[in-house]
C-alpha positions in Angstrom: -59.5 39.2 135.4 -57.0 37.6 133.3 -53.4 39.2 132.5 -54.5 39.7 128.6 -57.6 42.1 129.7 -55.3 43.7 132.3 -52.7 44.5 129.3 -55.5 45.9 127.5 -56.8 48.2 129.9 -53.1 49.3 130.9 -52.3 50.0 127.5 -55.6 52.3 126.9 -54.7 54.2 130.1 -51.0 55.0 129.2 -52.3 56.1 125.9 -55.0 58.1 127.5 -52.2 59.7 129.9 -50.1 60.9 126.8 -47.6 58.6 127.4 -46.2 55.7 124.8 -46.1 51.9 126.1 -43.5 49.6 124.2 -44.0 45.8 124.8 -40.4 44.3 125.6 -40.2 40.9 123.6 -36.7 38.7 123.1 -35.1 40.1 126.4 -34.9 37.4 128.9 -36.2 38.3 132.3 -36.9 42.0 131.4 -40.2 43.6 132.8 -42.8 43.2 129.8 -43.1 47.0 128.9 -41.4 50.6 128.8 -43.6 53.4 129.5 -42.3 56.5 127.7 -43.4 59.5 129.5 -43.4 63.0 128.4 -40.1 65.0 129.3 -37.7 62.0 129.0 -38.9 59.8 132.0 -38.8 55.9 131.4 -40.9 53.2 133.5 -40.7 49.7 133.4 -43.5 47.6 134.1 -44.1 43.9 134.7 -47.6 42.8 134.3 -48.6 39.6 136.0 -51.9 37.4 136.0 -53.7 38.0 139.1 -52.2 36.5 142.0 -48.8 35.6 140.6 -45.4 37.2 141.3 -42.2 37.6 139.4 -40.0 34.8 139.2 -36.5 34.6 140.3 -34.9 35.5 137.4 -37.4 38.8 136.9 -37.0 39.7 140.4 -33.3 40.1 140.1 -33.5 41.9 136.9 -36.1 44.0 138.4 -33.6 44.5 141.5 -30.7 45.7 139.2 -32.8 48.1 137.2 -34.0 49.8 140.4 -30.2 50.0 141.5 -29.5 51.5 138.2 -32.0 54.6 139.2 -35.0 53.2 137.1 -38.5 53.0 138.1 -40.0 49.4 137.9 -43.4 48.7 138.7 -45.4 45.4 138.9 -49.0 45.2 138.3 -51.2 42.2 138.7 -54.7 43.2 139.5 -57.0 46.0 138.6 -56.8 47.7 141.6 -53.1 48.3 141.3 -53.4 49.2 137.5 -56.1 52.1 138.4 -53.5 53.1 141.0 -50.8 53.0 138.8 -52.7 55.1 136.2 -53.9 57.6 138.7 -49.9 58.5 139.5 -49.0 58.2 135.7 -51.7 60.9 135.1 -50.5 63.3 137.8 
């Protein structure tokens, strides 16, 4: 499954869970998306093509966001997406 197809399924699943997904552009090395969860929770999500991992600058940004207390998840295949969406719904 290519990254674009994975992102479409991600967007639909987030919406079905009652959350809002915002695509982040123009910020170097930040994760692709913010997911706004009812109750004031923000989850950063980096979408990668299957078999790909975050680049060096992305890994550092993810580390810094996590150090600040943010949840940051990397999703790179349909099984990871399915598991992630199930956790989001609960």
